[in-house]
N, C-alpha and C positions, 0 to 999 in steps of 0.2 A: 656345649657348653662348658663354659670353665667352671674349676672347681669353686672358684669363689662366688661364682654365681647361681651354682647349686646349694654353697652352703647360705647363703642369702635366702633362696628360696626356702630350704627347711627351716631356716628361722623364722620366717614370714609365716609358714603353714603353722608352725607350733604357736604363733601369736592368734591365728584366727578364732579358733572357738571362742578364746575369752574376750575378743575383741569384737563380737557381732553387735553389742549395743553400740558400741564406740564408732565403728562404721555406718551403722545407720544414722546415729547421730549425727557425726559430720557430713554425711550427706544431705539430710533434712534441715540442716542449720539456712535458715532462710533461703529455702528450696526455692530457686528460681531456676526458668530455662536456661537461661543464657550464662549460669554461672557454670565454667568449666569443669568437668570431671577431673582433669588434671591438676586443678588447683585443690579439690577434696582429697585427692590422691597424695599431693604433697602435704597437705594440712596432717595426715595419719603417718607420713613418711615413707610411703611407699611409691610405687611407680603405677601410673594409669592399670596397666595390665593386670598387677599384683591387686589393685583394689577391686578389678573386675572378676579375677578368679576368685578372690574372697568373699563378693556378694554373692556369686553364683553358688560356693560351696555353702554359705552359712544362709542365705535365702531363696536361693533358687532363681534370683533375678540379676539382671544386670545393674549397675549403678544407675542407669536412665530409667529404667522399669520402677526401681525404688523412689525415685525423684518425682517420677509422672503420677505413680499410684499416691503420694501424699499430696501432688499437687489436685489431682481430681477431689480426692476428698474434702480438701480447702474450699477449691472452688464451688463444691455442692453446698457445703456449709455456708460460704458466705452468699450464694443464691437463694438458699432458703431461708436465712435467718436475717439478711440485711436487704435494705431498701436501695444499694446501689446499683447504679446502672450496669449492665454486663460489661461495657468497655473501662468502667472502673476496677470490676471484680478483676479482670483481665490484668490491669495496670496493677494492681494490688499484689497480683502473682508473679508480677516482673515481666509481663507481656507488652511490648512497646505499642502495638496495634492491635486494636479490635478485633480485626479480621483473622489475624494470625490465633487469638486467643479462641475464638470461635471454630476456626478449623481444627485446632489442637484437639478442643473441648469435644467437638463432635467426631472427630476420629477415635478419641479413647472411650466416649460411652456411647455414641452412636445417637445422640440426641444433641439439637442446638442448646447452648445455654438456657435461653428465654423459656425453652419449652421444659427445661430440666426443672428451672424456679417454679412454674406455673405446675408441673406435675407433683412436686415435692409439697408445694403450698396445698394442693388438693388434698393430696395424703394426709397432711396435716391438718385440716380442716378450717385453715386462712382463706378460704375464698368466701365464706358465707354461707357456702352450700351446705355445711356439715355443722352440727352442733351448735346452732344459732343461740 
């Protein structure tokens, strides 16, 4: 590694602790799966590799994991509190195809979006069975 590269890494490392909120905020701005992490890194003035290192150090997660965690939370919120069809929930989160959203959601949660919606509504008593 060149000396200039080492110096840049040290400067970046010093910025990391104070930039945790900034890192997470930039990653989650209009979080959509198709948005490249390179663009997010560029917005912070970092390389994608430095961004990955920083998020691993700050949160113990990759940038993609942070985005996915937020998207799952948002998907569950939309499924529980809106009447939007599943394909529209997926579209609102940036998925162009409903089957891609369904596969993505199932891979991360172990449940289909429609099943997750039903389960959340039963727990909240919105199915007419609880607390009439």
